[in-house]
N, C-alpha and C positions, 0 to 999 in steps of 0.2 A: 512536573519537574523534569528538566532536561538533564542529560548526562553531563558530568564535569567537562570542562574545556579540554579539547583534544591536546592542546599544548601541555596541560598539566599531566595528561596520560602519557604523552611522549617522554617527558622528563622522568616520570615515574618508572616507565619501562627501562629507560637507560640506567637509572639507579638500581633497579632490580637485577639487571645483568651483572652488575659488579658484586652483588651479594652471592655468597656461595650457593644458595639454593637456586637462584636464577641461572647460574652457570651449569649446575648439575642437571637441572630439569628444564630443558629448553621449551617444553610444551607450555610452561607457565607464561613465558614471554609471548609465544605464539597465540595463546588464548587471549591474553590482554590486548594484543594488537589486532586480532582478526575476528573477535567474537561478533557474531551477528545477532546474538540474543543475550542481552544484559538485563539483569533483574536488580531491583532495589529492595532493601529490607530496612525498615525504620522502626526503632523501638526507643523506649525511655527506660533507662536502668539507673536506679538510685537517684532519680530526679534529673538525670543527664540524658539529653537526646542523642541518639546514635543513628548514623546512616551508613549502610554498607552496600556495596555493589557486588553482584555475583556475575562474573563473566563466564559464559558457558561455551563449550565447543563439543561437537561430536565428530570423531574421526574414524573413518573406515579404512582398514589396511587390507588391500586385496590379496589375501593368501588363500591357498587351496587346502581343503575342499570348501571352506566357508570363510568369508571375510571376517577379520577380527574388528569389532567395533569397540572403541574406547570413548568414555565420556569424561569430560574435564570441567571442573568448576574452580575458578580462582576468586577468592574473597578479598576485597579491598575496602578499607574503611576510610570514610571522609573525616578528617580531623578539623578542629576549630577554625584554622586559617584556610580551609578549603583544599588543603593538600590531601593526597591519597597515600595511604599506608597499607602495605601488604599485610594480610592477617594469616591466611592459610590457603592451601590448594588441595583439591581432591582429584585423584585419578581413579576411575572405577570402570569395571567391566559390566556391571549390572544396570540395565535401564531403570528399573524400579528404584534403585538407590539414588541414581541421578535425579529422578523426578522428586524423590523424597527430600533431597537437599534443597531443591528449588521451590518446593511447596510453601515454605515459610516466607516467600518474597512475592513481589508482583513485577510484571514486565516494566521496564524503564522506557519512558517515551523518548522519541528522537534517537533511537539506537544508531542511526546513520552517522551521528556526530562522532561516535567512537572510532569509526572507520575513515572519517574525513571526507565523506561524500555528501 
């Protein structure tokens, strides 16, 4: 399965910017637009199939004496018409927590489509 069309993602990130959370937390938009590692989670809940994409990013802030590493995951759900809807976002400082969030999903093929390359 390939990633949703990049046009769909571009429209979605513009819509997210207009939401309060997208303005207050700019790392959400950055993660959506620049993630090089996207995961997909598929499940059936109450007879309904659900697909969600987990966009991930690792950012290192070069401060002394030790760089601060932050881990980000943005969860977007694909709805019936193929549109994407923001579900939630995680910002964390612990690598094990980051890996735990991603462990219930699998890598998405053709990740380069999300970046337009």
